[in-house]
N, C-alpha and C positions, 0 to 999 in steps of 0.2 A: 785732455791732451790731444793736439792735432798733429799727426805725424805724416810726412811726406817723403817720397823718393824723388830726389831732385838731381840735376846735373849742374855743376858749377865749374865754368872754364873747361867744360867737356869731360869733367871727372865725376863719377857717380858719388852721390853723398846722401845721407839722411838729413832731413830738416824737421824742425818742430816750429809750427806757427804760433807765435806769441803776440800779445797786444803790441809790442815793440817791433814786429816783424818776423821773417823767417830766419831761424838761428840754423846755421850749418853746423850741426852736432858732430859731424865727422871731423871737421876741422877743430872743433872746440874739444873733442876728446876722440882720438883716433881708435881707442880701445873699443868704441861703441860700434865701429865698422860702418859699411855704406849700404848694407842690404837689410831691408825690413824682414824678409824671411829668415835670415841668418840671425837676426836679433831676437825673433821670436823662438827660434830653435833653442836658445840658451835657457828659456824658462821665464816664468813671471817675474823673477827678480831682475831681468834685463830691463824690462820696461820700468820698473821702479828705479833703477839705476839711471835711466835715461831721463825720467821725470826729475829726479834729484839733481842731475848734472845741469839740466836747463833751468832749474830754480836758482842755481848758484851762478848762472851765467852772467847776470847783470849787464846785458845788452852786448856781450861779447859775441863776435863772429855772426852778426846779423848781415844778411845779404839782401839787398834791395830786389824787388820783384823783377827788375830789368836785368839782374845779374845772374839769374838762375833759370833753368827750364824744368818742368816737371817730367818725370818718367812715369810709365805705368806704375801704380802704387806697389803692385807685387809683379815685377817684370817676368819672373818665371815660377809661377806657382806650381807646386807638385800636382796639384788638382784644382782644376776650375770647374765647378759644377754649376749648372743653370737649372731653374725651374721653369717649366712651361705651364701656361694656363692657371696660374696661381691666384687670380682675381676672378671672381664669378663673372662680372660683366665682360671681361676679355675673353674667357672661355666661350661665352655666348656669341660674341662678335666674330670669333674664329670658328664658329659652327662645331664646336666639340661639346660633349657632355661634361658637366662639372666632374672633375677627377675625384676619385675616392681615395687616391694615394698621390703623393707627390710625382709629377711628371719630370723626369731627370734626363738632361743631355749634358754634353760637355763642350767647352771651349778649349782651343789650343793656344799656347803662348804667342804663337806666331801672328794671331789675329789682333793682339792687344795693342793699344796706343795710349798716349798720355793725354791729359788735359791740355787743350790748346793745340794739339796736333790734328791734321786734316783727316776727317772721316771719309774714306775713299769710295767713290762710285766706280766699279770696275767697268772695264770696256765691253764686258759681255752681257751686261744687263742694265736695265733702267729702273730696276725694282729694288733699290736700297731703302729699307725702312727703319724707323726708329723705334726704341723701346726703352723707356725710362725705368730704371731699377735700383732698388736698394741692394747693396751687397754686403756680406758678412765676411770677415776675415778671422780664420781660425787661429787661436793662440796657443793651443797645446795639443799633445797627441792624445787620441781617444778612440775606444772601439766599444760598441754596446753601451753607449752613453744613456743614462736614465733621462727622460724628458725633464723631470723636475730639477734636474741639475745642470741641464745642456747649456744654459747661458754662461756657465762658468768657462766654457770652452771658446767664448767669443773674445778676441783681442780687440775688435772694434768694428765700425761700420763705415762704408764708403759708398760711392755712387757708380753706376755701370750704365752704359748704353749698348744694349744688345743689338747692334746693327745687323739686319738680316736681309739677305738676298732672296726675296720671297719666291721668284720662280725657280730657283735652285733648291730652296727649302722644301718646295712642294713637288719636286719632280719624283721623289719616292716617299715611302712612309717614315724613313729615317731623315731627321732634320740636320744632321751634322754638316753636310757640305754647305748648305746655305747659311749656317751659322758661324762659318769659320774662314770667310775670305780675309785676305790680309787687309789691315788697315780699318776693320770694321768693329773693333771692340774697345772703346774708350773706357778707361778704369781710373778712378781717382776723384779729385786731386789729393785728398788727404784721408787718412785713417783717424776717425774720431772714436776716442775710447768710450766705453759703455757708461762711465760715470757721468758723461755729459748729456745723456739722452734718457728718455723713459725706458723702463725695463723691456728688454726685447725689441726696442725701437718701435714700439706700438703707437698709434695715433698721430704719426707724423705725415704732414701733408707732402705728397709726391706729384711732380709735374714734369711735363715735357714742353718746352716752348721751342718752335721753329721760326726763325726770323721775328721773334717777339710775340708770336701767336700761340696761345695756350691750346695744345692739341691732346694732352693727357692730363687729368687733374682728379686726384683720389687721395686716400689716406692709407697708410700701411696697415691699419686695422681691417681693411678690407681684404687682406690676404686670406686665402683659404687655409693655408698651412702656415703657422707662425714659425718664427725662427727656432724656438726650442723644439717644436715638432719635427722640423726638417733636419736639424743636426741629429736628433735622436734616430730618426728614420735612416739617414744616410750611414750612420755608424754601425748599424746592424750589418751592412755589406761591406764596409771598407773602414780602415783605419784612417781617421782624419788627423791630419798633421799640421804643425805650425806653418803659416803662410798659405794654406789652402783657402780658396775663395769659393764662396756659395752666393750666386746671384738669385735673388728671391722672386723673379717674375715680374711681369709689367701689368699695369691696369689697361682698361679700355681705352680706344682712341687711336689705335696704330693706323698707319697710313693706308695699309692693304684693306682695311675694313671700312674705309670712307668711301662716299659716293659723290664724285669719282674718287678713285684712289688718290692718295697724297704721297707720293714717294720723294725721297730727298734729291735735290738737284745742285749741281755745281753752284757755289755762291751762298747756299743756305747756311744758317747758324743753328746748331742744336744746343740747348741748354737743359740738362737734367738737373732737377733741384729736389731735395729732400730736407724738410724743415729740420733745422739744427745740425745738418750734415754739411750742407754747402751747395755749391753749384759746379757741375761738370760741363764744360763749354768747349765745343769743337766746331770749327768751320767744316764745310763740306766741299770736297774737290773731286773732280774727275780724274781717274787715273791716267798717267801718260800712255799714249799709244805705243 
């Protein structure tokens, strides 16, 4: 199942992508609500109910792609946790040692944007960089989760572009400021449930294309810490909750490491793709003065 957070005629809704098009499930069954996070908070039976309702839809409440807009998949996650340096080659190009434990930082909801929305170059910097990432959406509450069962906590997978203002990121040892500029965190477009992908989303090709040029190209099997390891590790420190998002880090090829550096410019088009998950596409635009 492929679930989306959408807006139809200005109203938030949940959508499910089917071979016949996007179904507005909020209009189909208002009891399902319009929030992915709220739906997940109801427990695993809520996703089963959603799947059953969509199977019964028979083409009802299909909206054309021109009749809706995507919202960030989880517009207000309780936690948005990101991994740094989770691919060996990227750690090397960033001149860091390969980490022995997951390197974790946070994203704020105010930085998130949807598929199709402009990725914003701020007026204070020319160093907006791209980072193609696989992201995990947590589906249930858990603490001290054993690694061997950790994938049971995955509601699904989506795409993330960890847009980074590199000069602000590197001003101090803490990356938070450079990772949280408004309009720099595209998330979506759809949640792909685990049954449609290999276990732990391993072995999937991940790419970043800018203006059609492939600038990052790897596989999710290259991650240093896999999905199960990360969920277990994070849950030692904090309670994971439905709708939390975990971005799994980026492979090598980022703009800052290129010679000369390749930062994003007004008019560029970023495309994050992960095999089986989809494409997250965002134009790049300079912020208004």
